[in-house]
C-alpha positions in Angstrom: 128.4 17.5 140.6 125.3 15.5 140.9 125.1 11.9 142.2 123.0 9.5 140.0 123.5 6.4 142.2 126.1 5.0 144.7 128.5 3.9 141.9 128.5 6.8 139.5 128.8 10.5 139.3 127.7 12.8 136.4 130.1 15.6 135.7 130.1 18.2 132.9 133.0 17.8 130.5 134.0 21.4 131.2 134.8 20.4 134.8 136.5 17.0 134.3 140.1 18.2 134.5 139.4 20.1 137.8 138.2 16.9 139.6 140.3 14.2 137.8 142.5 13.5 140.9 139.5 13.2 143.2 138.0 10.7 140.8 141.1 8.6 140.8 141.2 8.6 144.6 137.7 7.2 144.6 138.7 4.5 142.1 136.3 5.8 139.6 136.9 5.6 135.9 135.9 8.2 133.3 133.3 7.3 130.7 131.8 9.7 128.2 128.0 9.6 127.6 127.5 9.1 123.9 123.9 10.1 123.7 122.0 13.2 124.8 120.5 12.8 128.2 118.0 14.9 130.1 119.4 15.9 133.5 117.6 17.5 136.4 119.8 19.6 138.7 118.8 20.3 142.2 120.4 22.2 145.1 119.8 23.0 148.7 117.7 26.1 149.0 120.4 27.7 151.1 123.1 27.2 148.4 122.3 30.4 146.5 125.5 30.3 144.5 124.7 26.9 143.0 121.2 28.1 142.2 122.6 31.1 140.6 124.9 29.0 138.4 122.1 26.7 137.4 119.8 29.6 136.5 122.5 31.3 134.3 123.1 28.1 132.5 119.4 27.6 131.9 119.0 31.1 130.6 121.6 30.5 127.9 120.6 28.5 124.9 123.8 26.7 123.8 125.5 23.9 125.7 128.8 25.6 125.1 127.8 28.8 126.8 126.2 26.8 129.6 129.5 25.1 130.2 131.3 28.5 130.2 128.9 29.7 132.9 129.6 26.6 135.0 133.4 27.0 134.5 133.5 30.7 135.4 131.2 30.4 138.4 132.3 27.0 139.9 134.9 26.7 142.6 136.6 23.8 144.4 135.7 22.8 147.9 136.1 26.2 149.4 133.9 29.2 150.3 134.3 32.6 148.7 134.0 35.9 150.6 131.9 38.7 149.5 135.0 40.6 148.4 136.2 37.7 146.3 132.7 37.4 144.8 132.9 41.1 143.9 136.4 40.7 142.5 135.3 37.6 140.5 132.3 39.5 139.0 133.9 42.9 138.7 133.3 43.0 135.0 129.6 42.2 135.3 129.2 44.7 138.1 130.9 47.4 136.1 128.6 46.8 133.2 125.6 46.8 135.4 126.7 50.1 137.0 127.3 51.6 133.6 123.9 50.4 132.4 122.2 51.9 135.4 124.2 55.2 134.9 123.2 55.3 131.2 119.5 54.7 132.1 119.7 57.4 134.7 121.4 59.8 132.3 118.8 59.1 129.6 115.9 59.6 132.0 117.5 62.8 133.3 117.9 64.1 129.8 114.3 63.3 129.0 113.2 65.0 132.1 115.2 68.1 131.3 113.9 68.1 127.7 110.3 67.7 128.9 110.9 70.4 131.5 112.2 72.7 128.7 109.2 71.9 126.6 106.9 72.6 129.5 108.6 75.9 130.2 108.3 76.9 126.5 104.6 75.8 126.4 104.0 77.8 129.6 105.7 80.9 128.2 103.7 80.5 124.9 100.5 80.1 126.8 101.2 83.1 129.0 102.1 85.2 125.9 99.0 84.0 124.1 96.9 84.8 127.2 98.4 88.3 127.4 97.8 88.9 123.7 94.2 87.6 124.0 93.6 89.9 126.9 95.1 92.9 125.1 93.0 92.0 122.0 89.8 91.7 124.0 90.4 94.9 125.8 91.2 96.8 122.5 88.3 95.2 120.8 85.9 95.9 123.6 86.9 99.6 123.5 87.0 99.9 119.7 83.6 98.2 119.2 82.0 100.1 122.0 83.2 103.4 120.6 81.1 103.3 117.4 78.3 101.5 119.2 78.1 104.3 121.7 78.0 106.8 118.9 75.2 104.9 117.1 73.1 104.6 120.3 73.8 108.1 121.5 73.0 109.8 118.2 69.9 107.7 117.8 68.7 109.0 121.2 69.5 112.6 120.1 67.7 112.0 116.8 64.6 111.0 118.6 64.7 114.2 120.7 65.4 116.5 117.8 63.2 115.1 114.9 61.8 118.6 114.2 65.2 120.1 113.7 66.4 119.3 110.1 70.0 120.4 110.5 70.6 118.4 113.7 68.7 115.4 112.3 70.9 115.4 109.2 74.1 115.7 111.3 73.1 112.9 113.6 72.2 110.6 110.7 75.6 111.3 109.0 77.4 110.5 112.3 75.4 107.3 112.8 76.4 106.3 109.3 80.1 107.0 109.9 80.0 105.0 113.2 78.3 102.1 111.5 81.0 102.1 108.8 83.7 101.9 111.4 81.9 99.1 113.3 81.4 97.1 110.1 85.1 97.6 109.2 86.2 96.3 112.6 84.0 93.2 112.3 85.1 92.6 108.7 88.8 92.8 109.7 88.4 90.3 112.5 86.5 87.8 110.2 89.0 88.3 107.4 91.9 87.5 109.6 90.2 84.4 110.9 89.6 83.2 107.3 93.2 83.9 106.3 94.5 81.9 109.3 92.1 79.1 108.5 93.4 78.9 105.0 90.0 79.4 103.4 91.0 82.3 101.2 91.7 81.6 97.5 93.1 83.6 94.7 90.6 84.3 91.9 92.2 86.1 89.0 90.5 88.0 86.2 91.6 90.4 83.5 91.5 94.1 84.6 92.8 97.5 83.6 95.5 98.8 85.9 94.6 102.4 85.1 90.9 101.8 85.8 91.8 100.1 89.0 93.9 103.0 90.2 91.1 105.4 89.2 88.7 103.3 91.3 90.9 103.5 94.4 91.3 107.2 93.8 87.6 107.8 93.5 86.9 105.9 96.8 89.1 108.2 98.8 89.1 111.5 96.9 85.9 112.9 98.6 87.1 111.8 102.1 90.5 113.4 101.5 89.0 116.6 100.2 86.7 116.9 103.2 89.7 116.6 105.5 91.6 119.1 103.3 94.2 116.5 102.4 95.8 116.8 99.0 95.3 113.5 97.2 97.3 112.9 94.0 98.1 110.0 91.7 100.2 109.1 88.7 100.3 106.0 86.5 103.3 104.9 84.4 102.5 101.5 82.9 103.3 100.1 79.5 100.8 97.2 79.7 97.5 98.6 80.9 95.7 95.2 81.0 96.7 92.6 83.5 95.4 89.5 85.3 94.8 90.0 89.0 92.5 89.3 91.9 90.7 92.6 92.1 89.0 91.9 95.5 92.3 91.1 97.3 94.3 93.9 95.6 91.5 96.4 96.5 91.6 95.2 100.1 95.4 95.6 100.3 95.4 99.2 99.0 92.2 100.4 100.7 93.7 99.3 104.0 96.9 101.3 103.3 95.1 104.3 101.9 92.7 104.2 104.9 95.6 104.4 107.3 97.1 107.2 105.2 93.8 109.1 105.5 93.4 108.4 109.2 97.0 109.3 110.3 97.5 112.3 108.0 96.4 115.5 109.7 94.4 118.2 108.0 96.3 120.1 105.4 98.7 117.1 104.7 99.1 115.1 101.5 98.8 111.5 100.2 100.2 110.3 96.9 99.3 107.1 95.0 101.7 105.9 92.3 101.7 102.9 89.9 104.8 102.0 88.0 105.5 99.1 85.7 108.8 97.2 86.2 110.4 94.6 83.9 109.9 91.0 84.9 112.2 88.1 84.4 109.2 85.9 83.5 108.0 86.1 80.0 104.5 87.3 79.6 104.4 88.9 83.0 105.1 92.4 84.4 105.8 93.7 87.9 103.6 96.5 89.1 105.1 98.7 91.8 102.5 100.6 93.8 103.7 103.3 96.1 101.5 105.1 98.7 103.1 107.9 100.6 101.7 110.4 103.1 102.9 113.3 105.3 101.1 111.9 108.3 102.2 111.4 111.9 104.6 108.6 111.0 105.8 105.7 113.1 108.8 105.3 115.4 111.7 103.0 114.4 111.0 100.8 117.4 107.5 100.1 116.3 108.2 99.4 112.6 109.3 95.8 113.1 106.0 95.1 114.9 103.8 96.8 112.3 102.5 93.6 110.7 101.9 91.7 114.0 98.3 91.0 114.8 96.5 93.5 117.0 99.6 95.7 117.1 99.1 99.4 117.2 101.7 102.0 118.2 98.8 104.0 119.8 95.4 102.7 120.7 92.1 104.5 120.0 92.2 106.3 123.3 95.7 107.8 122.7 95.3 108.6 119.0 91.6 109.2 118.9 91.6 106.9 115.8 89.5 103.7 115.6 91.0 100.4 114.6 91.8 96.9 115.7 95.4 96.6 114.6 94.4 93.9 112.1 94.6 96.0 108.9 98.3 95.7 108.3 98.6 92.0 109.2 95.8 91.4 106.6 97.7 93.4 104.1 100.9 91.4 104.8 99.2 88.1 104.5 97.4 89.0 101.3 100.6 90.3 99.6 102.4 87.1 100.5 99.4 85.1 99.2 99.9 86.9 95.9 103.6 86.1 96.0 104.5 89.8 96.2 106.6 92.0 98.5 105.8 94.9 100.8 108.2 97.4 102.3 107.5 100.3 104.6 109.6 103.3 105.7 108.4 105.8 108.2 109.7 108.6 110.4 108.0 110.1 113.4 106.3 113.3 112.5 107.3 113.2 108.8 105.1 110.5 107.3 105.0 106.9 106.0 105.7 105.2 102.6 104.5 101.8 101.6 105.9 100.0 98.5 104.1 97.0 97.2 105.4 95.0 94.2 103.2 92.3 92.6 103.7 90.1 89.6 100.9 90.0 87.0 100.3 88.1 83.8 99.8 90.4 80.8 96.2 90.5 79.4 94.7 91.9 76.2 91.9 94.4 76.0 89.6 91.7 74.7 90.1 89.7 77.9 88.6 92.4 80.0 85.2 91.5 81.5 82.7 94.4 81.2 82.6 95.7 84.7 80.3 98.6 83.8 77.1 98.5 85.7 73.6 99.2 84.4 72.5 102.7 84.7 70.3 103.0 87.7 66.8 104.3 86.8 64.5 103.9 89.8 61.4 104.3 87.7 62.3 101.1 85.9 61.6 99.1 89.1 58.0 100.2 89.3 55.6 97.2 89.2 58.4 94.6 89.4 57.4 91.8 91.8 60.0 90.3 94.1 59.6 87.1 96.2 61.6 88.0 99.3 62.8 84.9 101.0 63.9 85.8 104.5 63.4 84.1 107.9 64.4 87.1 110.1 61.5 89.4 110.8 63.6 92.6 111.3 65.6 92.0 108.1 62.4 91.3 106.2 60.8 94.5 107.4 63.9 96.6 106.4 64.2 95.0 103.0 60.4 95.4 102.3 60.5 99.1 103.2 63.6 99.8 101.0 62.3 97.8 98.0 58.8 99.2 98.3 60.1 102.8 98.2 62.0 101.9 95.1 58.8 100.8 93.4 58.9 97.0 93.8 55.9 94.9 94.8 57.0 92.5 97.6 55.8 89.1 98.7 57.6 87.2 101.5 58.5 83.6 102.1 59.9 82.6 105.5 62.2 79.9 104.3 63.4 78.1 101.1 60.6 75.5 101.1 57.9 78.1 101.3 59.6 80.0 98.6 59.6 77.0 96.3 55.9 76.2 97.1 54.9 79.8 96.4 56.8 79.8 93.1 55.2 76.5 92.0 51.7 77.8 92.7 52.2 81.1 90.9 51.6 81.7 87.2 54.6 81.9 84.9 56.1 85.3 85.0 54.2 86.4 88.1 57.5 86.9 90.0 60.3 88.9 88.3 63.0 88.0 90.8 63.7 86.1 94.0 65.8 87.7 96.8 67.2 84.7 98.6 68.7 84.5 102.1 71.0 81.6 102.7 70.8 80.4 106.3 67.2 79.5 106.9 65.3 76.7 108.6 63.7 73.7 106.7 65.4 74.5 103.4 68.4 76.9 103.0 69.0 79.3 100.1 71.4 77.0 98.3 69.0 74.1 98.4 66.1 76.3 97.3 68.0 77.7 94.4 69.0 74.2 93.2 65.4 73.0 93.6 64.1 75.9 91.5 66.7 75.3 88.8 65.6 71.7 88.6 62.0 72.6 87.8 60.8 71.4 84.3 59.1 74.6 83.3 59.8 78.3 82.7 59.8 79.1 86.4 63.3 77.4 86.6 64.7 80.4 84.7 63.6 83.0 87.2 66.3 85.5 88.4 67.7 84.7 91.9 69.8 87.2 93.8 71.4 86.1 97.1 71.1 88.6 99.9 72.9 87.2 102.8 75.4 87.7 105.7 77.5 85.0 104.1 79.6 87.7 102.6 82.9 86.2 101.6 84.2 85.4 98.1 83.7 81.7 98.6 80.1 82.4 99.6 79.6 84.3 96.4 81.0 81.4 94.4 78.8 79.0 96.3 75.7 81.1 95.4 76.6 81.1 91.7 77.3 77.3 91.9 73.9 76.8 93.3 72.4 78.5 90.3 71.9 82.1 91.6 72.5 85.1 89.4 74.3 87.4 91.8 75.1 88.2 95.4 74.8 91.1 97.8 76.1 91.1 101.3 74.3 92.1 104.6 74.3 94.6 106.1 72.7 95.8 102.9 74.1 98.9 101.2 71.0 100.3 99.5 72.9 101.8 96.5 74.7 98.5 95.8 71.5 96.5 96.2 69.8 98.7 93.6 72.7 98.4 91.2 72.6 94.6 91.5 68.9 94.5 90.9 69.3 96.8 87.9 72.0 94.6 86.4 70.1 91.3 87.0 66.7 92.6 85.7 68.5 94.5 82.9 66.4 97.6 83.4 
């Protein structure tokens, strides 16, 4: 209750029945206020209960609820013990306790969940660190092995230059070690590209029989030298199909390379192509089987065959070079081509890979002529090449190789110098430009585009990219820039000469 003056008392309607007798004893009559009135409520600072009631009423928006708060929390002229207060507010206390318990439970669950996540992340990080360490250890060993051979045989070559047989043997071994080193580097880069998602499928019409013959010819001499019996058979009804020759070649050269490496002298390797019917009209399934009588793999290792950097035996144990990336690359490429791959193997008896890929059927007329121009070195004599290369060592090597083939060589250190030299030269002075890609001032792509935009005959000059940008997308980028072909560094002399013969049409 709040006193307004000596003759009146303001009481909420919700409390009137509780104090009616007291009002009568005071000779006070009851009158209802008909209009809304603003009322200020005050209490002694020590009366915490009254303050609590007022605050609850204020916090609620409706008059009805405010009245309920006053009714539930008001008492007559008597004090309440703590126990009575607890009993009176048992419901609120229970709700508060439940709310606190729920908050605690939620927080505990979150903490447990976060702890589990942290444990999983820690386990993944530790596993990744172990895998990285193992990979670096294997890579360090496998890269140093061919590098040691190259360095060692070079030193021996310098000491025995006057002994033709030793010199020839050392050079052959340097070449073998270089091929191994390049294969390791290519596998690492290829895996990085696949994981990055930068590999694209590029189909073209091809002959299945010719493709099998190409694979066979790549390995036949190697197999014969190791006294491995290498056979093949082809049973296809539709000889012409659409495929991505680069990726398919990579799949089967990896498998055949393993068959060669892990098959001991006197063993055998068999390559088989078989056509299977397809449920899709206009398509066929080609089943390729590669089997060998090599050392085989244990049943425990087979489930891990396609894992990155996984090898049942490392180079030290098996005396065989490799990074453990060949099979993961094969698996990823087969999946990229929507195919399947299965492998069976038994320790000491050999291994069999079965790859099934779907291909659209092509006609003979769809086949692009993959025949290369016949290489006649005398045809290069007097041809002038503008070699655009910023690296001194690469320029020296290329100049030596091309000069021995009969070419006349002039060099530009970057794309801008190449463009300036071409502009100053007479029409037809240069027969071809060998163009590096990554160069200062103006790179190879920019230089090629600038040359193609010239408004005279010089814009039609043949341009061959010769670059360490060696992937398929790099080749497409070179052609897009207006170049006529692409060869990769490190340069294979035979491939370079074939590319030059094709472009110059000699």
